[in-house]
C-alpha positions in Angstrom: -11.7 -18.5 -23.5 -12.4 -15.6 -25.7 -11.3 -12.0 -25.6 -13.5 -9.1 -26.7 -12.0 -5.7 -27.5 -14.3 -2.7 -27.1 -13.8 1.0 -27.8 -14.6 3.7 -30.3 -14.3 3.4 -34.0 -10.6 4.2 -34.7 -9.4 2.9 -31.3 -7.6 0.0 -32.9 -9.9 -2.9 -32.2 -9.3 -4.6 -35.5 -5.6 -3.9 -35.8 -4.8 -5.0 -32.2 -7.4 -7.8 -32.4 -5.8 -9.3 -35.5 -2.3 -9.1 -34.0 -3.6 -10.6 -30.7 -5.5 -13.4 -32.4 -2.4 -14.3 -34.5 -0.1 -14.2 -31.4 -2.5 -16.6 -29.5 -3.4 -18.8 -32.4 -7.0 -17.7 -32.0 -9.7 -16.9 -34.6 -10.3 -13.2 -35.2 -14.0 -12.2 -35.4 -14.9 -8.8 -36.8 -18.6 -8.2 -36.0 -18.9 -5.4 -38.5 -17.7 -7.8 -41.2 -20.4 -10.4 -40.1 -23.0 -7.7 -40.4 -21.8 -6.7 -43.9 -21.8 -10.4 -45.0 -25.3 -11.0 -43.6 -26.8 -7.9 -45.1 -24.6 -7.5 -48.2 -24.6 -3.8 -47.5 -22.0 -1.3 -46.3 -22.5 -0.2 -42.7 -23.1 3.4 -43.5 -25.8 2.4 -46.1 -27.5 0.2 -43.4 -27.5 3.1 -40.9 -28.7 5.6 -43.6 -31.5 3.4 -44.8 -32.6 1.6 -41.7 -31.5 3.8 -38.8 -29.4 3.5 -35.7 -31.8 1.3 -33.8 -32.0 -1.3 -36.6 -28.2 -1.3 -36.9 -27.9 -1.9 -33.1 -30.4 -4.8 -33.4 -28.4 -6.3 -36.3 -25.2 -6.0 -34.2 -26.9 -7.6 -31.2 -28.2 -10.5 -33.3 -24.7 -11.1 -34.8 -23.2 -11.2 -31.3 -25.9 -13.5 -29.8 -25.1 -16.0 -32.6 -21.5 -16.2 -31.2 -22.7 -18.7 -28.6 -20.3 -21.6 -29.3 -17.1 -19.7 -30.2 -13.9 -20.5 -28.3 -10.4 -19.3 -28.6 -11.4 -16.2 -30.5 -10.7 -12.5 -30.3 -14.0 -10.6 -30.9 -14.0 -7.1 -32.3 -17.6 -5.6 -32.2 -18.5 -2.2 -33.5 -18.1 0.8 -31.1 -21.9 0.9 -30.7 -22.1 -2.5 -29.1 -22.4 -0.9 -25.7 -25.8 0.4 -26.6 -27.1 -3.2 -26.3 -27.2 -4.5 -22.8 -28.2 -8.0 -24.2 -25.1 -8.1 -26.5 -22.8 -6.9 -23.7 -24.2 -9.4 -21.2 -23.6 -12.2 -23.7 -20.1 -11.0 -24.5 -19.4 -11.0 -20.7 -20.5 -14.6 -20.4 -18.3 -15.8 -23.3 -15.2 -13.6 -23.0 -13.1 -11.2 -21.0 -13.8 -7.7 -22.2 -10.9 -5.3 -22.7 -11.6 -1.6 -23.2 -9.1 0.1 -25.6 -9.2 3.5 -23.9 -8.0 5.9 -26.6 -7.8 9.6 -26.3 -10.4 11.6 -28.3 -7.7 13.5 -30.3 -6.4 10.1 -31.6 -9.9 9.0 -32.5 -10.6 12.3 -34.3 -7.3 12.1 -36.2 -8.0 8.5 -37.3 -11.5 9.2 -38.5 -11.3 12.3 -40.8 -14.4 11.0 -42.6 -16.3 9.8 -39.6 -19.7 10.5 -41.2 -19.0 8.0 -43.9 -17.6 5.3 -41.6 -20.9 3.7 -40.4 -20.9 5.1 -36.9 -24.2 4.9 -35.0 -25.3 8.2 -33.5 -23.5 10.7 -35.8 -26.7 11.9 -37.4 -27.8 13.5 -34.2 -24.5 14.2 -32.3 -20.9 15.2 -32.9 -18.1 12.6 -32.7 -17.0 14.3 -29.4 -20.5 13.9 -27.9 -20.6 10.3 -28.9 -17.2 9.7 -27.5 -18.2 11.2 -24.1 -21.4 9.2 -24.0 -19.8 5.9 -24.9 -16.8 6.3 -22.5 -19.1 5.7 -19.6 -20.6 2.6 -21.2 -17.2 1.2 -22.1 -16.0 1.6 -18.6 -19.2 0.0 -17.2 -18.8 -3.2 -19.2 -15.0 -3.6 -19.3 -13.3 -6.3 -17.2 -10.0 -4.4 -17.9 -8.9 -1.2 -19.5 -5.8 -0.4 -21.5 -5.0 3.3 -21.9 -3.7 4.0 -25.4 -1.7 7.1 -26.2 -2.2 7.2 -30.0 0.9 5.7 -31.6 1.1 2.2 -30.0 3.5 -0.6 -30.6 0.8 -3.2 -31.6 2.8 -6.3 -30.5 3.4 -4.7 -27.1 -0.3 -4.0 -26.7 -1.1 -7.6 -27.6 1.4 -8.8 -25.0 -0.2 -6.6 -22.4 -3.6 -8.0 -23.1 -2.3 -11.5 -22.9 -0.7 -10.7 -19.5 -4.0 -9.2 -18.2 -6.1 -12.1 -19.4 -3.9 -15.1 -18.7 -1.5 -14.4 -15.9 -2.6 -14.7 -12.3 -2.2 -11.8 -9.8 -2.4 -9.0 -12.4 
C-alpha cells in the first residue's frame, strides 16, 4: 500500500509526507526531486527552457516509473493533475489524499511563486491556477483533508493514517 499526497505547491505535501512516511516506516518519494536528479536542472529552469508541457511529460514519466513501489508516501508536484495517465497510475498504486489548503495560506507560503518551478504561472496568476487545479484535485482524490494553514503536522499524519487504514471511516 502506498499513499499519494496531492495539492498545490505550498500545501505541505513534502512536510506532511516526510512526517507520515517516518511515522509509518515508509519510504518518502518526492517526485520533484526525482525530476531534478534525472535532468540535473532546477525545476524553474526546466520550465523556462522546455516549457510547461515538457515538464508535465517529465513528471508523468517519473510517476510511471514508480510501478513497483510499496510502502511509500509519494509527493508529486502540484501539476501532476494535468496528466490523466500519471493520475490513473497513482490511483492504481496508492490511495490519493488531497491536502485542501486555503488560497491565502498558499499565497503566504509562496512569496516567490514565479521562481518556484510552478507549471502555468507564465500565463496565469497563482489564484487562477489554484482555482483551475482545485477541480482536478477533487476529481482524483480518494479522500480530502481540509487544512487551515497552521497545522500540527503529527496530527495531520495521524488523520491520514486513520483515513487510509481504519475500517468504517
